[in-house]
Biotite code that builds the C-alpha atoms (Angstrom):
import biotite.structure as struc

atoms = struc.array([
    struc.Atom([-3.209, 19.569, 10.030], chain_id="A", res_id=1, res_name="UNK", atom_name="CA", element="C"),
    struc.Atom([-0.067, 17.992, 8.594], chain_id="A", res_id=2, res_name="UNK", atom_name="CA", element="C"),
    struc.Atom([0.518, 18.141, 4.852], chain_id="A", res_id=3, res_name="UNK", atom_name="CA", element="C"),
    struc.Atom([1.425, 14.904, 3.077], chain_id="A", res_id=4, res_name="UNK", atom_name="CA", element="C"),
    struc.Atom([2.662, 15.285, -0.508], chain_id="A", res_id=5, res_name="UNK", atom_name="CA", element="C"),
    struc.Atom([3.090, 12.288, -2.826], chain_id="A", res_id=6, res_name="UNK", atom_name="CA", element="C"),
    struc.Atom([6.110, 12.470, -5.174], chain_id="A", res_id=7, res_name="UNK", atom_name="CA", element="C"),
    struc.Atom([7.113, 9.684, -7.547], chain_id="A", res_id=8, res_name="UNK", atom_name="CA", element="C"),
    struc.Atom([10.875, 10.370, -7.643], chain_id="A", res_id=9, res_name="UNK", atom_name="CA", element="C"),
    struc.Atom([13.658, 12.259, -5.810], chain_id="A", res_id=10, res_name="UNK", atom_name="CA", element="C"),
    struc.Atom([13.252, 15.398, -7.942], chain_id="A", res_id=11, res_name="UNK", atom_name="CA", element="C"),
    struc.Atom([9.587, 15.733, -6.972], chain_id="A", res_id=12, res_name="UNK", atom_name="CA", element="C"),
    struc.Atom([10.472, 14.887, -3.368], chain_id="A", res_id=13, res_name="UNK", atom_name="CA", element="C"),
    struc.Atom([12.844, 17.856, -3.231], chain_id="A", res_id=14, res_name="UNK", atom_name="CA", element="C"),
    struc.Atom([10.076, 20.130, -4.568], chain_id="A", res_id=15, res_name="UNK", atom_name="CA", element="C"),
    struc.Atom([7.656, 18.779, -1.937], chain_id="A", res_id=16, res_name="UNK", atom_name="CA", element="C"),
    struc.Atom([10.234, 19.218, 0.816], chain_id="A", res_id=17, res_name="UNK", atom_name="CA", element="C"),
    struc.Atom([11.236, 22.723, -0.228], chain_id="A", res_id=18, res_name="UNK", atom_name="CA", element="C"),
    struc.Atom([7.576, 23.729, -0.532], chain_id="A", res_id=19, res_name="UNK", atom_name="CA", element="C"),
    struc.Atom([6.913, 22.766, 3.076], chain_id="A", res_id=20, res_name="UNK", atom_name="CA", element="C"),
    struc.Atom([5.504, 19.225, 3.115], chain_id="A", res_id=21, res_name="UNK", atom_name="CA", element="C"),
    struc.Atom([5.342, 17.669, 6.570], chain_id="A", res_id=22, res_name="UNK", atom_name="CA", element="C"),
    struc.Atom([5.414, 14.095, 5.222], chain_id="A", res_id=23, res_name="UNK", atom_name="CA", element="C"),
    struc.Atom([6.910, 12.982, 1.893], chain_id="A", res_id=24, res_name="UNK", atom_name="CA", element="C"),
    struc.Atom([4.867, 10.075, 0.547], chain_id="A", res_id=25, res_name="UNK", atom_name="CA", element="C"),
    struc.Atom([6.412, 7.863, -2.145], chain_id="A", res_id=26, res_name="UNK", atom_name="CA", element="C"),
    struc.Atom([3.902, 6.327, -4.530], chain_id="A", res_id=27, res_name="UNK", atom_name="CA", element="C"),
    struc.Atom([3.532, 5.171, -8.136], chain_id="A", res_id=28, res_name="UNK", atom_name="CA", element="C"),
    struc.Atom([0.325, 6.442, -9.785], chain_id="A", res_id=29, res_name="UNK", atom_name="CA", element="C"),
    struc.Atom([0.857, 4.053, -12.713], chain_id="A", res_id=30, res_name="UNK", atom_name="CA", element="C"),
    struc.Atom([-0.090, 1.183, -10.384], chain_id="A", res_id=31, res_name="UNK", atom_name="CA", element="C"),
    struc.Atom([-3.245, 2.768, -8.979], chain_id="A", res_id=32, res_name="UNK", atom_name="CA", element="C"),
    struc.Atom([-4.468, 5.090, -6.261], chain_id="A", res_id=33, res_name="UNK", atom_name="CA", element="C"),
    struc.Atom([-1.984, 3.772, -3.702], chain_id="A", res_id=34, res_name="UNK", atom_name="CA", element="C"),
    struc.Atom([0.372, 2.212, -6.247], chain_id="A", res_id=35, res_name="UNK", atom_name="CA", element="C"),
    struc.Atom([3.683, 0.968, -4.899], chain_id="A", res_id=36, res_name="UNK", atom_name="CA", element="C"),
    struc.Atom([6.993, 2.371, -6.052], chain_id="A", res_id=37, res_name="UNK", atom_name="CA", element="C"),
    struc.Atom([10.327, 0.520, -6.005], chain_id="A", res_id=38, res_name="UNK", atom_name="CA", element="C"),
    struc.Atom([12.404, 0.041, -2.828], chain_id="A", res_id=39, res_name="UNK", atom_name="CA", element="C"),
    struc.Atom([15.326, 1.955, -4.320], chain_id="A", res_id=40, res_name="UNK", atom_name="CA", element="C"),
    struc.Atom([13.054, 4.916, -5.080], chain_id="A", res_id=41, res_name="UNK", atom_name="CA", element="C"),
    struc.Atom([11.982, 5.018, -1.429], chain_id="A", res_id=42, res_name="UNK", atom_name="CA", element="C"),
    struc.Atom([15.646, 4.951, -0.360], chain_id="A", res_id=43, res_name="UNK", atom_name="CA", element="C"),
    struc.Atom([16.701, 7.586, -2.883], chain_id="A", res_id=44, res_name="UNK", atom_name="CA", element="C"),
    struc.Atom([13.830, 9.896, -1.901], chain_id="A", res_id=45, res_name="UNK", atom_name="CA", element="C"),
    struc.Atom([14.933, 9.658, 1.729], chain_id="A", res_id=46, res_name="UNK", atom_name="CA", element="C"),
    struc.Atom([18.508, 10.460, 0.715], chain_id="A", res_id=47, res_name="UNK", atom_name="CA", element="C"),
    struc.Atom([17.427, 13.340, -1.549], chain_id="A", res_id=48, res_name="UNK", atom_name="CA", element="C"),
    struc.Atom([15.936, 15.281, 1.370], chain_id="A", res_id=49, res_name="UNK", atom_name="CA", element="C"),
    struc.Atom([18.589, 14.037, 3.805], chain_id="A", res_id=50, res_name="UNK", atom_name="CA", element="C"),
    struc.Atom([15.881, 12.407, 5.940], chain_id="A", res_id=51, res_name="UNK", atom_name="CA", element="C"),
    struc.Atom([14.680, 15.948, 6.682], chain_id="A", res_id=52, res_name="UNK", atom_name="CA", element="C"),
    struc.Atom([11.031, 14.879, 6.895], chain_id="A", res_id=53, res_name="UNK", atom_name="CA", element="C"),
    struc.Atom([9.256, 11.580, 7.615], chain_id="A", res_id=54, res_name="UNK", atom_name="CA", element="C"),
    struc.Atom([8.962, 9.325, 4.585], chain_id="A", res_id=55, res_name="UNK", atom_name="CA", element="C"),
    struc.Atom([5.735, 7.516, 3.781], chain_id="A", res_id=56, res_name="UNK", atom_name="CA", element="C"),
    struc.Atom([5.392, 4.765, 1.192], chain_id="A", res_id=57, res_name="UNK", atom_name="CA", element="C"),
    struc.Atom([2.338, 3.160, -0.342], chain_id="A", res_id=58, res_name="UNK", atom_name="CA", element="C"),
    struc.Atom([2.455, -0.609, -0.890], chain_id="A", res_id=59, res_name="UNK", atom_name="CA", element="C"),
    struc.Atom([-0.535, -0.972, -3.201], chain_id="A", res_id=60, res_name="UNK", atom_name="CA", element="C"),
    struc.Atom([-4.287, -1.238, -3.626], chain_id="A", res_id=61, res_name="UNK", atom_name="CA", element="C"),
    struc.Atom([-4.636, -4.735, -2.193], chain_id="A", res_id=62, res_name="UNK", atom_name="CA", element="C"),
    struc.Atom([-7.172, -7.486, -2.494], chain_id="A", res_id=63, res_name="UNK", atom_name="CA", element="C"),
    struc.Atom([-7.230, -10.113, 0.267], chain_id="A", res_id=64, res_name="UNK", atom_name="CA", element="C"),
    struc.Atom([-3.601, -11.277, 0.312], chain_id="A", res_id=65, res_name="UNK", atom_name="CA", element="C"),
    struc.Atom([-2.319, -10.884, 3.890], chain_id="A", res_id=66, res_name="UNK", atom_name="CA", element="C"),
    struc.Atom([0.989, -12.649, 3.252], chain_id="A", res_id=67, res_name="UNK", atom_name="CA", element="C"),
    struc.Atom([1.836, -10.694, 0.111], chain_id="A", res_id=68, res_name="UNK", atom_name="CA", element="C"),
    struc.Atom([0.861, -7.427, 1.772], chain_id="A", res_id=69, res_name="UNK", atom_name="CA", element="C"),
    struc.Atom([2.913, -8.214, 4.879], chain_id="A", res_id=70, res_name="UNK", atom_name="CA", element="C"),
    struc.Atom([6.014, -8.868, 2.767], chain_id="A", res_id=71, res_name="UNK", atom_name="CA", element="C"),
    struc.Atom([5.451, -5.642, 0.841], chain_id="A", res_id=72, res_name="UNK", atom_name="CA", element="C"),
    struc.Atom([5.007, -3.698, 4.079], chain_id="A", res_id=73, res_name="UNK", atom_name="CA", element="C"),
    struc.Atom([8.249, -5.086, 5.493], chain_id="A", res_id=74, res_name="UNK", atom_name="CA", element="C"),
    struc.Atom([10.015, -4.215, 2.238], chain_id="A", res_id=75, res_name="UNK", atom_name="CA", element="C"),
    struc.Atom([8.859, -0.599, 2.466], chain_id="A", res_id=76, res_name="UNK", atom_name="CA", element="C"),
    struc.Atom([9.977, -0.414, 6.100], chain_id="A", res_id=77, res_name="UNK", atom_name="CA", element="C"),
    struc.Atom([13.419, -1.823, 5.295], chain_id="A", res_id=78, res_name="UNK", atom_name="CA", element="C"),
    struc.Atom([13.757, 0.623, 2.376], chain_id="A", res_id=79, res_name="UNK", atom_name="CA", element="C"),
    struc.Atom([13.385, 3.505, 4.813], chain_id="A", res_id=80, res_name="UNK", atom_name="CA", element="C"),
    struc.Atom([9.696, 4.400, 5.034], chain_id="A", res_id=81, res_name="UNK", atom_name="CA", element="C"),
    struc.Atom([8.525, 5.779, 8.378], chain_id="A", res_id=82, res_name="UNK", atom_name="CA", element="C"),
    struc.Atom([4.843, 5.408, 7.421], chain_id="A", res_id=83, res_name="UNK", atom_name="CA", element="C"),
    struc.Atom([3.743, 2.260, 5.542], chain_id="A", res_id=84, res_name="UNK", atom_name="CA", element="C"),
    struc.Atom([0.383, 2.717, 3.821], chain_id="A", res_id=85, res_name="UNK", atom_name="CA", element="C"),
    struc.Atom([-1.874, -0.043, 2.496], chain_id="A", res_id=86, res_name="UNK", atom_name="CA", element="C"),
    struc.Atom([-5.095, 0.317, 0.533], chain_id="A", res_id=87, res_name="UNK", atom_name="CA", element="C"),
    struc.Atom([-7.878, -2.179, 1.294], chain_id="A", res_id=88, res_name="UNK", atom_name="CA", element="C"),
    struc.Atom([-9.109, -2.010, -2.284], chain_id="A", res_id=89, res_name="UNK", atom_name="CA", element="C"),
    struc.Atom([-10.809, -5.364, -2.808], chain_id="A", res_id=90, res_name="UNK", atom_name="CA", element="C"),
    struc.Atom([-11.102, -6.294, 0.850], chain_id="A", res_id=91, res_name="UNK", atom_name="CA", element="C"),
    struc.Atom([-14.802, -6.733, 1.456], chain_id="A", res_id=92, res_name="UNK", atom_name="CA", element="C"),
    struc.Atom([-15.423, -7.916, 5.019], chain_id="A", res_id=93, res_name="UNK", atom_name="CA", element="C"),
    struc.Atom([-14.422, -6.843, 8.515], chain_id="A", res_id=94, res_name="UNK", atom_name="CA", element="C"),
    struc.Atom([-12.754, -10.210, 9.058], chain_id="A", res_id=95, res_name="UNK", atom_name="CA", element="C"),
    struc.Atom([-10.611, -9.826, 5.935], chain_id="A", res_id=96, res_name="UNK", atom_name="CA", element="C"),
    struc.Atom([-9.642, -6.270, 6.867], chain_id="A", res_id=97, res_name="UNK", atom_name="CA", element="C"),
    struc.Atom([-8.666, -7.293, 10.391], chain_id="A", res_id=98, res_name="UNK", atom_name="CA", element="C"),
    struc.Atom([-6.532, -10.207, 9.182], chain_id="A", res_id=99, res_name="UNK", atom_name="CA", element="C"),
    struc.Atom([-4.808, -8.004, 6.588], chain_id="A", res_id=100, res_name="UNK", atom_name="CA", element="C"),
    struc.Atom([-4.061, -5.159, 8.975], chain_id="A", res_id=101, res_name="UNK", atom_name="CA", element="C"),
    struc.Atom([-3.045, -7.340, 11.923], chain_id="A", res_id=102, res_name="UNK", atom_name="CA", element="C"),
    struc.Atom([-0.422, -9.169, 9.877], chain_id="A", res_id=103, res_name="UNK", atom_name="CA", element="C"),
    struc.Atom([0.860, -6.038, 8.107], chain_id="A", res_id=104, res_name="UNK", atom_name="CA", element="C"),
    struc.Atom([1.262, -4.337, 11.484], chain_id="A", res_id=105, res_name="UNK", atom_name="CA", element="C"),
    struc.Atom([3.064, -7.349, 12.929], chain_id="A", res_id=106, res_name="UNK", atom_name="CA", element="C"),
    struc.Atom([5.480, -7.437, 9.981], chain_id="A", res_id=107, res_name="UNK", atom_name="CA", element="C"),
    struc.Atom([6.318, -3.744, 10.346], chain_id="A", res_id=108, res_name="UNK", atom_name="CA", element="C"),
    struc.Atom([6.394, -3.473, 14.154], chain_id="A", res_id=109, res_name="UNK", atom_name="CA", element="C"),
    struc.Atom([8.498, -6.636, 14.605], chain_id="A", res_id=110, res_name="UNK", atom_name="CA", element="C"),
    struc.Atom([11.097, -4.945, 12.407], chain_id="A", res_id=111, res_name="UNK", atom_name="CA", element="C"),
    struc.Atom([10.857, -1.471, 13.980], chain_id="A", res_id=112, res_name="UNK", atom_name="CA", element="C"),
    struc.Atom([8.192, -0.575, 16.521], chain_id="A", res_id=113, res_name="UNK", atom_name="CA", element="C"),
    struc.Atom([8.598, 3.166, 15.846], chain_id="A", res_id=114, res_name="UNK", atom_name="CA", element="C"),
    struc.Atom([7.346, 2.903, 12.261], chain_id="A", res_id=115, res_name="UNK", atom_name="CA", element="C"),
    struc.Atom([3.685, 3.688, 11.604], chain_id="A", res_id=116, res_name="UNK", atom_name="CA", element="C"),
    struc.Atom([1.122, 1.643, 9.690], chain_id="A", res_id=117, res_name="UNK", atom_name="CA", element="C"),
    struc.Atom([-1.556, 3.482, 7.716], chain_id="A", res_id=118, res_name="UNK", atom_name="CA", element="C"),
    struc.Atom([-4.795, 1.700, 6.790], chain_id="A", res_id=119, res_name="UNK", atom_name="CA", element="C"),
    struc.Atom([-6.619, 3.269, 3.852], chain_id="A", res_id=120, res_name="UNK", atom_name="CA", element="C"),
    struc.Atom([-10.205, 2.777, 2.842], chain_id="A", res_id=121, res_name="UNK", atom_name="CA", element="C"),
    struc.Atom([-11.889, 4.378, -0.160], chain_id="A", res_id=122, res_name="UNK", atom_name="CA", element="C"),
    struc.Atom([-14.604, 7.012, -0.283], chain_id="A", res_id=123, res_name="UNK", atom_name="CA", element="C"),
    struc.Atom([-15.903, 5.457, -3.527], chain_id="A", res_id=124, res_name="UNK", atom_name="CA", element="C"),
    struc.Atom([-16.026, 2.005, -1.914], chain_id="A", res_id=125, res_name="UNK", atom_name="CA", element="C"),
    struc.Atom([-19.398, 1.161, -3.426], chain_id="A", res_id=126, res_name="UNK", atom_name="CA", element="C"),
    struc.Atom([-18.197, 1.461, -7.020], chain_id="A", res_id=127, res_name="UNK", atom_name="CA", element="C"),
    struc.Atom([-15.063, -0.640, -6.379], chain_id="A", res_id=128, res_name="UNK", atom_name="CA", element="C"),
    struc.Atom([-16.871, -3.224, -4.211], chain_id="A", res_id=129, res_name="UNK", atom_name="CA", element="C"),
    struc.Atom([-14.732, -2.579, -1.149], chain_id="A", res_id=130, res_name="UNK", atom_name="CA", element="C"),
    struc.Atom([-15.273, -2.266, 2.601], chain_id="A", res_id=131, res_name="UNK", atom_name="CA", element="C"),
    struc.Atom([-17.069, 0.788, 4.004], chain_id="A", res_id=132, res_name="UNK", atom_name="CA", element="C"),
    struc.Atom([-14.338, 3.077, 5.422], chain_id="A", res_id=133, res_name="UNK", atom_name="CA", element="C"),
    struc.Atom([-16.554, 3.912, 8.417], chain_id="A", res_id=134, res_name="UNK", atom_name="CA", element="C"),
    struc.Atom([-15.760, 0.396, 9.685], chain_id="A", res_id=135, res_name="UNK", atom_name="CA", element="C"),
    struc.Atom([-12.011, 0.957, 9.654], chain_id="A", res_id=136, res_name="UNK", atom_name="CA", element="C"),
    struc.Atom([-11.441, 3.043, 12.812], chain_id="A", res_id=137, res_name="UNK", atom_name="CA", element="C"),
    struc.Atom([-12.496, 0.166, 15.097], chain_id="A", res_id=138, res_name="UNK", atom_name="CA", element="C"),
    struc.Atom([-10.801, -2.482, 12.938], chain_id="A", res_id=139, res_name="UNK", atom_name="CA", element="C"),
    struc.Atom([-7.614, -0.436, 12.694], chain_id="A", res_id=140, res_name="UNK", atom_name="CA", element="C"),
    struc.Atom([-7.456, 0.050, 16.457], chain_id="A", res_id=141, res_name="UNK", atom_name="CA", element="C"),
    struc.Atom([-7.915, -3.682, 17.047], chain_id="A", res_id=142, res_name="UNK", atom_name="CA", element="C"),
    struc.Atom([-5.178, -4.481, 14.500], chain_id="A", res_id=143, res_name="UNK", atom_name="CA", element="C"),
    struc.Atom([-2.759, -1.989, 16.050], chain_id="A", res_id=144, res_name="UNK", atom_name="CA", element="C"),
    struc.Atom([-2.369, 0.455, 13.140], chain_id="A", res_id=145, res_name="UNK", atom_name="CA", element="C"),
    struc.Atom([-1.436, 4.088, 13.767], chain_id="A", res_id=146, res_name="UNK", atom_name="CA", element="C"),
    struc.Atom([-3.347, 6.010, 11.091], chain_id="A", res_id=147, res_name="UNK", atom_name="CA", element="C"),
    struc.Atom([-6.671, 5.426, 9.332], chain_id="A", res_id=148, res_name="UNK", atom_name="CA", element="C"),
    struc.Atom([-7.380, 7.316, 6.135], chain_id="A", res_id=149, res_name="UNK", atom_name="CA", element="C"),
    struc.Atom([-9.704, 7.555, 3.179], chain_id="A", res_id=150, res_name="UNK", atom_name="CA", element="C"),
    struc.Atom([-8.785, 8.116, -0.483], chain_id="A", res_id=151, res_name="UNK", atom_name="CA", element="C"),
    struc.Atom([-10.486, 7.635, -3.841], chain_id="A", res_id=152, res_name="UNK", atom_name="CA", element="C"),
    struc.Atom([-9.968, 4.239, -5.442], chain_id="A", res_id=153, res_name="UNK", atom_name="CA", element="C"),
    struc.Atom([-10.567, 5.323, -9.026], chain_id="A", res_id=154, res_name="UNK", atom_name="CA", element="C"),
    struc.Atom([-8.628, 8.408, -10.097], chain_id="A", res_id=155, res_name="UNK", atom_name="CA", element="C"),
    struc.Atom([-11.008, 9.916, -12.637], chain_id="A", res_id=156, res_name="UNK", atom_name="CA", element="C"),
    struc.Atom([-11.090, 13.479, -11.333], chain_id="A", res_id=157, res_name="UNK", atom_name="CA", element="C"),
    struc.Atom([-13.885, 12.869, -8.833], chain_id="A", res_id=158, res_name="UNK", atom_name="CA", element="C"),
    struc.Atom([-13.143, 13.971, -5.285], chain_id="A", res_id=159, res_name="UNK", atom_name="CA", element="C"),
    struc.Atom([-13.631, 12.204, -1.967], chain_id="A", res_id=160, res_name="UNK", atom_name="CA", element="C"),
    struc.Atom([-16.181, 14.956, -1.244], chain_id="A", res_id=161, res_name="UNK", atom_name="CA", element="C"),
    struc.Atom([-18.354, 13.652, -4.088], chain_id="A", res_id=162, res_name="UNK", atom_name="CA", element="C"),
    struc.Atom([-18.721, 10.306, -2.303], chain_id="A", res_id=163, res_name="UNK", atom_name="CA", element="C"),
    struc.Atom([-18.634, 11.308, 1.378], chain_id="A", res_id=164, res_name="UNK", atom_name="CA", element="C"),
    struc.Atom([-20.065, 14.623, 2.538], chain_id="A", res_id=165, res_name="UNK", atom_name="CA", element="C"),
    struc.Atom([-18.775, 16.833, 5.349], chain_id="A", res_id=166, res_name="UNK", atom_name="CA", element="C"),
    struc.Atom([-20.983, 15.158, 7.943], chain_id="A", res_id=167, res_name="UNK", atom_name="CA", element="C"),
    struc.Atom([-19.792, 11.660, 6.982], chain_id="A", res_id=168, res_name="UNK", atom_name="CA", element="C"),
    struc.Atom([-16.131, 12.708, 6.949], chain_id="A", res_id=169, res_name="UNK", atom_name="CA", element="C"),
    struc.Atom([-16.479, 14.441, 10.305], chain_id="A", res_id=170, res_name="UNK", atom_name="CA", element="C"),
    struc.Atom([-18.022, 11.252, 11.720], chain_id="A", res_id=171, res_name="UNK", atom_name="CA", element="C"),
    struc.Atom([-15.095, 9.293, 10.206], chain_id="A", res_id=172, res_name="UNK", atom_name="CA", element="C"),
    struc.Atom([-12.360, 11.488, 11.703], chain_id="A", res_id=173, res_name="UNK", atom_name="CA", element="C"),
    struc.Atom([-14.136, 11.676, 15.062], chain_id="A", res_id=174, res_name="UNK", atom_name="CA", element="C"),
    struc.Atom([-14.358, 7.884, 15.258], chain_id="A", res_id=175, res_name="UNK", atom_name="CA", element="C"),
    struc.Atom([-10.646, 7.610, 14.461], chain_id="A", res_id=176, res_name="UNK", atom_name="CA", element="C"),
    struc.Atom([-9.777, 10.150, 17.169], chain_id="A", res_id=177, res_name="UNK", atom_name="CA", element="C"),
    struc.Atom([-11.920, 8.280, 19.694], chain_id="A", res_id=178, res_name="UNK", atom_name="CA", element="C"),
    struc.Atom([-9.858, 5.153, 18.986], chain_id="A", res_id=179, res_name="UNK", atom_name="CA", element="C"),
    struc.Atom([-6.662, 7.083, 19.780], chain_id="A", res_id=180, res_name="UNK", atom_name="CA", element="C"),
    struc.Atom([-5.431, 6.989, 16.178], chain_id="A", res_id=181, res_name="UNK", atom_name="CA", element="C"),
    struc.Atom([-4.483, 9.648, 13.629], chain_id="A", res_id=182, res_name="UNK", atom_name="CA", element="C"),
    struc.Atom([-6.814, 10.473, 10.741], chain_id="A", res_id=183, res_name="UNK", atom_name="CA", element="C"),
    struc.Atom([-5.969, 11.326, 7.144], chain_id="A", res_id=184, res_name="UNK", atom_name="CA", element="C"),
    struc.Atom([-8.064, 12.500, 4.191], chain_id="A", res_id=185, res_name="UNK", atom_name="CA", element="C"),
    struc.Atom([-7.060, 12.340, 0.527], chain_id="A", res_id=186, res_name="UNK", atom_name="CA", element="C"),
    struc.Atom([-8.652, 11.880, -2.871], chain_id="A", res_id=187, res_name="UNK", atom_name="CA", element="C"),
    struc.Atom([-8.449, 14.594, -5.558], chain_id="A", res_id=188, res_name="UNK", atom_name="CA", element="C"),
    struc.Atom([-8.592, 17.398, -3.017], chain_id="A", res_id=189, res_name="UNK", atom_name="CA", element="C"),
    struc.Atom([-8.653, 20.969, -4.340], chain_id="A", res_id=190, res_name="UNK", atom_name="CA", element="C"),
    struc.Atom([-7.713, 24.381, -2.977], chain_id="A", res_id=191, res_name="UNK", atom_name="CA", element="C"),
    struc.Atom([-11.405, 25.262, -2.684], chain_id="A", res_id=192, res_name="UNK", atom_name="CA", element="C"),
    struc.Atom([-11.855, 22.284, -0.315], chain_id="A", res_id=193, res_name="UNK", atom_name="CA", element="C"),
    struc.Atom([-9.621, 23.864, 2.348], chain_id="A", res_id=194, res_name="UNK", atom_name="CA", element="C"),
    struc.Atom([-12.394, 25.606, 4.330], chain_id="A", res_id=195, res_name="UNK", atom_name="CA", element="C"),
    struc.Atom([-14.259, 22.287, 4.648], chain_id="A", res_id=196, res_name="UNK", atom_name="CA", element="C"),
    struc.Atom([-11.057, 20.432, 5.530], chain_id="A", res_id=197, res_name="UNK", atom_name="CA", element="C"),
    struc.Atom([-10.371, 22.963, 8.280], chain_id="A", res_id=198, res_name="UNK", atom_name="CA", element="C"),
    struc.Atom([-13.825, 22.287, 9.712], chain_id="A", res_id=199, res_name="UNK", atom_name="CA", element="C"),
    struc.Atom([-13.377, 18.502, 9.539], chain_id="A", res_id=200, res_name="UNK", atom_name="CA", element="C"),
    struc.Atom([-9.853, 18.778, 11.022], chain_id="A", res_id=201, res_name="UNK", atom_name="CA", element="C"),
    struc.Atom([-8.145, 15.541, 9.994], chain_id="A", res_id=202, res_name="UNK", atom_name="CA", element="C"),
    struc.Atom([-4.636, 15.136, 11.382], chain_id="A", res_id=203, res_name="UNK", atom_name="CA", element="C"),
    struc.Atom([-3.195, 14.762, 7.866], chain_id="A", res_id=204, res_name="UNK", atom_name="CA", element="C"),
    struc.Atom([-4.317, 15.759, 4.372], chain_id="A", res_id=205, res_name="UNK", atom_name="CA", element="C"),
    struc.Atom([-2.753, 13.952, 1.418], chain_id="A", res_id=206, res_name="UNK", atom_name="CA", element="C"),
    struc.Atom([-2.420, 15.473, -2.036], chain_id="A", res_id=207, res_name="UNK", atom_name="CA", element="C"),
    struc.Atom([-0.703, 15.092, -5.355], chain_id="A", res_id=208, res_name="UNK", atom_name="CA", element="C"),
    struc.Atom([-2.795, 16.519, -8.212], chain_id="A", res_id=209, res_name="UNK", atom_name="CA", element="C"),
    struc.Atom([-3.469, 19.758, -6.331], chain_id="A", res_id=210, res_name="UNK", atom_name="CA", element="C"),
    struc.Atom([0.251, 20.607, -6.256], chain_id="A", res_id=211, res_name="UNK", atom_name="CA", element="C"),
    struc.Atom([0.822, 19.397, -9.824], chain_id="A", res_id=212, res_name="UNK", atom_name="CA", element="C"),
    struc.Atom([-1.472, 22.106, -11.171], chain_id="A", res_id=213, res_name="UNK", atom_name="CA", element="C"),
    struc.Atom([-4.542, 19.866, -11.143], chain_id="A", res_id=214, res_name="UNK", atom_name="CA", element="C"),
    struc.Atom([-3.086, 16.976, -13.183], chain_id="A", res_id=215, res_name="UNK", atom_name="CA", element="C"),
    struc.Atom([-1.636, 14.180, -11.044], chain_id="A", res_id=216, res_name="UNK", atom_name="CA", element="C"),
    struc.Atom([0.323, 12.863, -14.072], chain_id="A", res_id=217, res_name="UNK", atom_name="CA", element="C"),
    struc.Atom([2.238, 16.158, -14.237], chain_id="A", res_id=218, res_name="UNK", atom_name="CA", element="C"),
    struc.Atom([5.079, 17.179, -11.882], chain_id="A", res_id=219, res_name="UNK", atom_name="CA", element="C"),
    struc.Atom([4.921, 18.537, -8.341], chain_id="A", res_id=220, res_name="UNK", atom_name="CA", element="C"),
    struc.Atom([5.638, 22.262, -8.196], chain_id="A", res_id=221, res_name="UNK", atom_name="CA", element="C"),
    struc.Atom([7.322, 23.638, -5.075], chain_id="A", res_id=222, res_name="UNK", atom_name="CA", element="C"),
    struc.Atom([5.462, 26.957, -5.401], chain_id="A", res_id=223, res_name="UNK", atom_name="CA", element="C"),
    struc.Atom([2.091, 25.180, -5.279], chain_id="A", res_id=224, res_name="UNK", atom_name="CA", element="C"),
    struc.Atom([3.158, 23.182, -2.228], chain_id="A", res_id=225, res_name="UNK", atom_name="CA", element="C"),
    struc.Atom([4.192, 26.448, -0.588], chain_id="A", res_id=226, res_name="UNK", atom_name="CA", element="C"),
    struc.Atom([0.866, 28.075, -1.546], chain_id="A", res_id=227, res_name="UNK", atom_name="CA", element="C"),
    struc.Atom([-1.061, 25.151, -0.034], chain_id="A", res_id=228, res_name="UNK", atom_name="CA", element="C"),
    struc.Atom([1.071, 25.201, 3.111], chain_id="A", res_id=229, res_name="UNK", atom_name="CA", element="C"),
    struc.Atom([0.416, 28.923, 3.546], chain_id="A", res_id=230, res_name="UNK", atom_name="CA", element="C"),
    struc.Atom([-3.335, 28.612, 2.964], chain_id="A", res_id=231, res_name="UNK", atom_name="CA", element="C"),
    struc.Atom([-3.538, 25.767, 5.474], chain_id="A", res_id=232, res_name="UNK", atom_name="CA", element="C"),
])
C-alpha cells in the first residue's frame, strides 16, 4: 500500500515527506472533505520537497458542474499536481458521474497524458445524497480515470468503516482492480484500522487527522507519519 498524506502548506508537506509519505496531497480542509487549495500552494508544496514525491491536489467536493470541474482540474495540473482528485459530492446519477469524470479526464489528459485523475465517492453517500461509490469503478473505467477512491463527505469524526464494512470495502477495491484501476481508501482512518486495511489491500490509503494526532485541524507531525509508515 502507498501512503498518501494531505498537508495544507509547504511546512506540513516537508513533515509528510520527511516522515515517509509516498504521495503528498495538497488540500484545504476549510472548504470541505476534498477542499481545494490555491494554485500557488500546490506549486510551493512541489518546490518545498524538490519534487521528491508525486504531488496530488484536490479540486473540491463538486455538485454537477462538469465545466467548472474541468477548469479546476486543468488548473491543478498546470500548477504541478501529478494526481488530480475530484469528489462527486452532490452528483447523484451514473450519467452525471460519467459526464463529470469524462470531461475532467479530457481536460487533464489533453494537457499532460501522464497525469492521473482520481475519482472520489463517499462512504457516507446516503447522508449527503450522493452516488453510491460501488458504482464508480465501472464509471471511472469508462471515463478513463486512473484511481477510484472513497472518503467521508462530512468530517465529524466518523470513519469510513462506520459506513462501509470490511466486506463492502473489499468488494469495492476488488471491483476497481478488475477494471485495471488503482484503489484508494480514506476517511478518518485510525492506527487501529491498519489490520483491516492490510486485509482489504487498497493500493493507496489517504490520511490527515491520523498524523495530526487525531485532530485534522492541527498540524502534521513527521514522527506520526514515520510511525504510520513503519506500521504499514
